[in-house]
C-alpha positions as CSV (number, residue, x, y, z in Angstrom):
1,M,6.0,-17.6,32.3
2,S,2.5,-17.6,31.2
3,S,1.3,-15.8,27.9
4,S,-0.1,-12.5,27.8
5,I,-1.6,-9.5,25.9
6,T,-0.4,-6.2,27.0
7,S,-1.0,-2.6,25.4
8,R,0.6,0.8,25.5
9,A,-0.3,4.3,23.9
10,Y,1.6,4.8,20.7
11,G,0.7,8.2,19.4
12,R,-2.3,9.7,17.4
13,M,-3.3,9.8,13.8
14,P,-3.4,13.2,12.2
15,D,-7.2,13.1,12.7
16,G,-6.6,12.4,16.3
17,R,-7.4,8.7,16.7
18,A,-5.4,7.0,19.4
19,V,-2.8,4.6,18.0
20,T,-2.3,1.6,20.5
21,E,0.8,-0.9,20.4
22,Y,-0.6,-4.2,21.4
23,T,2.1,-6.9,22.6
24,L,1.3,-10.6,22.4
25,D,3.6,-12.9,24.2
26,N,3.3,-16.7,24.2
27,G,5.4,-17.3,27.4
28,R,7.9,-19.5,25.3
29,G,10.1,-16.5,24.2
30,L,8.1,-15.5,21.1
31,S,6.5,-12.2,21.3
32,L,5.0,-9.9,18.5
33,S,4.0,-6.1,18.8
34,A,1.6,-4.4,16.4
35,I,-0.2,-1.1,15.9
36,N,-3.5,0.1,14.4
37,L,-1.6,2.2,11.6
38,G,-1.4,-0.6,8.8
39,G,-1.7,-3.4,11.2
40,I,2.1,-2.7,11.3
41,V,4.1,-5.4,13.1
42,T,6.6,-3.2,15.1
43,A,8.6,-6.0,16.5
44,L,8.8,-9.9,16.5
45,R,11.1,-11.2,19.1
46,V,12.4,-14.9,18.6
47,P,14.9,-16.6,20.7
48,D,18.2,-17.8,19.4
49,R,20.0,-21.1,20.1
50,H,20.9,-19.8,23.6
51,G,17.2,-18.8,24.4
52,Q,18.1,-15.1,24.0
53,A,15.3,-13.1,22.3
54,A,15.7,-10.4,19.9
55,N,13.7,-8.4,17.4
56,I,14.0,-9.9,13.7
57,V,12.0,-7.5,11.7
58,L,13.0,-4.1,10.7
59,G,11.0,-1.3,11.6
60,L,11.0,2.6,12.5
61,P,11.3,4.2,15.7
62,S,8.1,6.2,16.1
63,L,4.4,6.6,14.7
64,A,5.7,9.9,13.2
65,E,8.2,8.1,11.1
66,Y,5.6,5.4,10.1
67,L,3.2,8.0,9.1
68,K,5.9,9.2,6.3
69,P,6.5,7.6,3.2
70,H,8.4,4.1,3.9
71,P,8.9,0.7,2.1
72,H,6.1,-0.9,3.8
73,F,7.8,-1.9,7.0
74,G,5.7,-4.6,8.8
75,T,2.5,-3.7,6.8
76,I,-0.7,-5.3,5.7
77,V,-0.8,-5.0,2.1
78,G,-3.8,-4.8,-0.4
79,R,-6.1,-4.3,-1.6
80,F,-3.8,-6.0,-4.1
81,A,-0.4,-7.0,-3.0
82,N,2.3,-6.4,-5.5
83,R,2.0,-4.8,-8.7
84,I,-0.8,-4.5,-11.4
85,A,0.3,-3.2,-14.7
86,A,-0.2,0.4,-15.5
87,G,-2.7,0.4,-12.6
88,R,-5.3,-1.0,-15.0
89,F,-7.6,-4.1,-15.4
90,T,-10.9,-5.0,-16.7
91,L,-13.6,-6.9,-14.5
92,D,-17.0,-8.1,-15.9
93,G,-16.3,-5.7,-19.0
94,V,-15.6,-2.6,-17.0
95,A,-12.2,-1.1,-17.3
96,R,-10.8,0.1,-13.9
97,Q,-8.1,2.6,-13.5
98,L,-6.0,2.4,-10.2
99,V,-3.8,5.0,-8.4
100,L,-0.2,4.8,-9.9
101,N,2.5,4.9,-7.2
102,D,5.3,2.7,-8.5
103,G,6.4,4.4,-11.7
104,P,3.8,3.5,-14.4
105,N,2.2,0.7,-12.1
106,S,0.2,0.3,-8.9
107,L,2.0,-1.2,-6.1
108,H,0.4,-2.8,-2.9
109,G,-2.9,-1.3,-3.3
110,G,-1.9,2.2,-4.5
111,A,-0.4,5.3,-2.7
112,K,-2.8,4.7,0.3
113,G,-3.0,1.0,0.5
114,F,-4.1,-0.9,3.5
115,G,-0.6,-0.3,5.1
116,T,-1.7,3.4,5.7
117,R,-5.1,2.8,6.9
118,F,-6.3,2.9,10.6
119,W,-7.3,-1.0,11.5
120,D,-9.5,-1.4,14.7
121,I,-7.7,-3.8,16.8
122,V,-9.6,-6.3,19.4
123,P,-7.8,-8.5,21.7
124,L,-9.3,-12.2,21.7
125,T,-9.8,-13.9,24.7
126,A,-8.3,-17.5,25.0
127,Q,-11.5,-19.1,24.3
128,E,-12.0,-17.0,21.1
129,A,-8.4,-17.8,20.1
130,G,-8.9,-21.6,20.8
131,G,-6.5,-21.5,23.6
132,D,-3.9,-19.3,21.7
133,I,-2.9,-15.6,22.1
134,A,-4.3,-13.3,19.4
135,I,-5.6,-10.0,18.1
136,E,-8.2,-9.3,15.3
137,L,-7.7,-6.3,13.0
138,R,-10.7,-4.7,11.2
139,Y,-10.8,-2.3,8.3
140,T,-13.5,-1.5,5.8
141,S,-12.4,-0.1,2.5
142,P,-14.9,1.9,0.8
143,D,-16.2,1.5,-2.8
144,G,-13.8,3.3,-5.2
145,E,-10.8,3.4,-2.7
146,E,-7.6,3.8,-4.7
147,G,-9.8,2.9,-7.8
148,Y,-11.0,-0.5,-6.5
149,P,-14.7,-1.5,-7.0
150,G,-16.9,-2.6,-4.3
151,E,-17.0,-2.0,-0.4
152,L,-14.6,-4.5,1.1
153,R,-14.8,-5.5,4.9
154,A,-11.4,-7.2,5.9
155,T,-10.4,-9.0,8.9
156,V,-7.0,-10.1,9.6
157,R,-6.0,-12.1,12.9
158,Y,-2.6,-12.3,14.3
159,T,-2.2,-15.5,16.7
160,L,0.7,-16.7,18.5
161,S,0.7,-20.4,19.4
162,A,0.6,-21.3,23.2
163,T,2.2,-24.5,22.4
164,A,4.9,-23.7,19.8
165,N,6.8,-20.4,18.5
166,T,4.4,-20.0,15.7
167,W,3.0,-16.9,14.5
168,R,0.1,-17.3,12.2
169,I,-1.9,-14.7,10.1
170,D,-5.4,-15.5,9.0
171,Y,-7.2,-13.1,6.4
172,S,-10.5,-13.0,5.5
173,A,-12.8,-10.5,3.6
174,L,-16.3,-9.9,2.0
175,A,-17.2,-7.7,-0.8
176,D,-20.4,-6.2,-1.7
177,R,-19.7,-6.3,-5.4
178,P,-17.1,-8.0,-7.5
179,T,-13.7,-6.9,-7.0
180,V,-10.0,-8.0,-7.2
181,L,-8.1,-9.0,-4.0
182,N,-4.6,-10.0,-2.9
183,L,-3.7,-9.8,0.6
184,S,-0.2,-10.2,2.1
185,H,2.4,-9.1,5.0
186,H,5.3,-7.1,4.0
187,D,7.9,-7.9,7.0
188,Y,11.5,-7.5,6.4
189,F,13.1,-10.4,8.3
190,N,16.7,-10.5,9.6
191,L,17.2,-13.4,11.6
192,A,20.4,-12.0,13.2
193,G,18.0,-10.1,15.3
194,N,19.3,-6.8,17.2
195,A,22.7,-7.5,15.8
196,G,21.8,-6.3,12.5
197,G,23.9,-6.4,9.3
198,S,23.1,-7.9,6.1
199,V,20.9,-11.0,5.2
200,M,23.4,-12.3,2.5
201,D,24.5,-14.8,5.1
202,H,21.2,-16.2,5.4
203,R,20.3,-19.6,3.8
204,L,17.0,-19.7,1.8
205,T,15.1,-22.7,0.5
206,L,12.0,-22.2,-1.9
207,P,10.1,-25.3,-3.0
208,A,9.4,-23.8,-6.3
209,S,10.2,-25.0,-9.9
210,R,9.1,-22.1,-11.7
211,Y,9.2,-18.3,-11.1
212,C,7.9,-15.1,-12.9
213,P,10.4,-13.5,-14.9
214,V,9.8,-9.5,-15.0
215,D,10.1,-6.6,-17.4
216,A,11.9,-3.4,-16.8
217,T,9.1,-2.3,-14.4
218,L,8.9,-5.4,-12.5
219,I,5.7,-6.6,-14.1
220,P,5.7,-10.5,-14.8
221,T,6.2,-11.7,-18.5
222,G,5.0,-15.2,-17.6
223,L,6.6,-18.2,-16.0
224,A,10.0,-19.8,-16.4
225,D,12.0,-22.8,-15.0
226,V,14.3,-21.9,-12.3
227,A,16.8,-24.8,-13.2
228,G,20.3,-23.6,-14.2
229,T,19.4,-20.2,-12.9
230,P,20.2,-18.1,-10.0
231,F,16.5,-18.2,-9.2
232,D,16.9,-22.1,-8.1
233,F,16.5,-22.1,-4.4
234,R,15.0,-25.8,-4.1
235,A,18.3,-26.7,-2.3
236,G,19.2,-24.5,0.5
237,T,21.4,-21.6,-0.8
238,L,23.0,-18.6,0.9
239,I,21.3,-15.4,-0.5
240,G,24.6,-13.7,-1.2
241,E,25.8,-16.6,-3.2
242,R,24.5,-15.6,-6.6
243,I,22.9,-12.2,-6.1
244,R,25.8,-10.4,-7.8
245,Q,25.6,-12.7,-11.0
246,G,25.0,-10.9,-14.1
247,H,21.9,-12.6,-14.7
248,E,19.5,-10.3,-16.7
249,Q,16.7,-10.6,-14.2
250,L,18.9,-9.9,-11.2
251,L,20.0,-6.7,-13.0
252,L,16.5,-5.6,-13.7
253,A,15.3,-5.9,-10.1
254,H,18.7,-4.9,-8.7
255,G,18.7,-8.2,-6.8
256,Y,15.8,-10.5,-6.0
257,D,12.2,-9.2,-6.3
258,H,10.1,-11.9,-8.0
259,N,7.2,-14.2,-7.4
260,W,8.0,-17.9,-7.3
261,M,5.1,-20.5,-8.0
262,L,5.1,-23.0,-5.3
263,D,5.3,-26.7,-5.9
264,R,2.0,-27.9,-4.6
265,S,-0.6,-30.0,-6.0
266,P,-3.7,-28.2,-7.0
267,A,-5.6,-31.0,-5.1
268,H,-3.6,-30.2,-1.9
269,Q,-5.7,-28.3,1.0
270,G,-4.4,-26.4,3.6
271,L,-1.0,-25.0,4.4
272,A,2.2,-26.0,2.4
273,L,5.7,-25.2,2.7
274,A,6.4,-21.8,0.8
275,A,9.9,-21.0,2.1
276,R,12.8,-21.9,5.0
277,L,15.2,-19.2,6.1
278,A,18.2,-20.3,8.4
279,H,20.8,-18.2,10.0
280,E,23.9,-20.1,11.1
281,A,25.4,-17.7,13.6
282,S,22.2,-17.2,15.9
283,G,20.7,-20.9,15.0
284,R,17.3,-19.1,14.2
285,V,15.2,-20.9,11.8
286,M,12.0,-19.6,10.0
287,E,9.7,-21.8,8.1
288,V,6.8,-20.1,6.2
289,H,3.9,-22.1,5.4
290,T,0.8,-20.9,3.4
291,S,-2.5,-21.5,1.8
292,E,-1.4,-19.2,-1.1
293,P,0.3,-20.4,-4.5
294,G,3.0,-17.9,-4.5
295,V,5.7,-16.4,-2.6
296,Q,7.3,-13.0,-3.6
297,F,11.1,-13.1,-2.4
298,Y,12.5,-9.5,-2.2
299,S,16.0,-9.0,-1.0
300,G,15.8,-5.4,0.2
301,N,17.2,-4.0,-2.8
302,F,15.8,-0.4,-2.5
303,L,17.0,0.2,1.1
304,D,19.3,3.2,0.5
305,G,20.4,4.3,3.9
306,T,18.3,7.1,4.2
307,L,15.9,5.8,6.9
308,L,17.1,4.8,10.7
309,G,15.6,1.6,12.1
310,S,14.0,1.1,15.3
311,G,17.4,0.1,16.7
312,G,19.1,3.3,15.5
313,A,21.0,2.2,12.6
314,S,20.7,3.2,9.1
315,L,18.9,0.8,7.2
316,R,20.9,-0.3,3.8
317,Q,20.3,-2.5,0.9
318,G,20.1,-6.1,2.0
319,D,19.6,-5.5,5.7
320,G,16.3,-7.3,5.6
321,L,14.4,-9.6,3.2
322,C,10.7,-10.1,2.4
323,L,8.9,-13.4,1.9
324,E,5.4,-12.5,0.8
325,T,2.9,-15.1,0.4
326,Q,0.4,-14.2,-2.2
327,H,-1.4,-14.7,-5.4
328,F,0.8,-13.6,-8.4
329,P,1.5,-10.0,-9.5
330,D,-0.7,-8.7,-12.3
331,S,-3.0,-11.5,-12.0
332,P,-6.2,-9.3,-12.8
333,N,-4.5,-9.0,-16.5
334,R,-3.1,-12.5,-16.7
335,P,-5.9,-15.3,-17.1
336,D,-3.2,-17.9,-17.1
337,F,-2.4,-16.9,-13.4
338,P,-4.6,-18.1,-10.6
339,S,-7.7,-15.9,-10.4
340,T,-7.9,-13.1,-7.7
341,V,-11.3,-12.0,-8.4
342,L,-13.7,-12.0,-5.4
343,R,-17.6,-12.3,-5.9
344,P,-20.2,-11.9,-3.2
345,P,-21.2,-13.8,-1.3
346,E,-18.0,-15.6,-1.4
347,V,-15.6,-15.0,1.5
348,F,-12.1,-14.5,0.7
349,R,-9.7,-16.6,3.0
350,S,-6.0,-16.9,3.3
351,A,-3.6,-18.2,6.0
352,T,0.3,-17.9,6.6
353,E,2.4,-19.6,9.4
354,H,5.7,-18.5,10.5
355,R,7.4,-21.3,12.3
356,F,10.4,-20.6,14.4
357,G,13.0,-23.0,15.5
358,I,16.7,-23.7,16.1
359,G,18.8,-25.3,13.4
């Protein structure tokens, strides 16, 4: 089967703009569907050990449901992925107040972050995509949006390899004045696919010796060693094996909702392994490689059964997990963390690959 990009009407935004769902198929069993709203990935179909493809990301059944508040299913998150304490930071001596949408903090860009915005989508030719299959998503965030300074022109490219079952995300952005920026993607993975159920039987590996403990509002308090704690995933470990231990950090977050600092040399250029996720029953394996210094592992703690997924089942705690490649939470207030300041004419660039195989 040859690779292809197809599209279908998906509905309309409240202002009348047409939403289109684009489906990329690499002809090798991997396909991805995405819509203009939030760049949301509505489906990601991956083959199991028998060659049977199934959707491995959680989603909602219609545009109407995606337009309602939801826990960032499949969205591009920005301007700032993760949390900023009290929604405040100071840049070049000027104090900034962001929109608060997570208790006392700002989360994933605020109440109307990038996951709620309309992105223009352009299918690319094979030549433009280097022989692969790709779409390009574009959004211009105006100065002051959700409290962030500067106009920001963001471009995100979703690419499926024509030669391997790999989904790559390339982010780029340019601001007209200094700002802070931390872009990521918020997919809820469940490698069991359409079979659904809990991800507690997934085996996770994180090549990280340190993680960020958090306070009661999930703001990092610094860095700590993972050794001797339930946060040590350097050897592959079933997610359910230690999640109910009485560790203070697990109690604060109701499970895992923390940033891990990847063990990568500062001199290392390009992509490095951030996570490996394996599901024995289906045989599916996903490796996440990134240019980012950290990954937020979130075990779906706040899924409470009130939402119905695209397959019709109630979405409950632990039915999906997120592996958000990123800079660290609250970085604008932490000079000891890698900087998230973007100054013109610098171009922000980041890349993450999801490499699928059989274990």
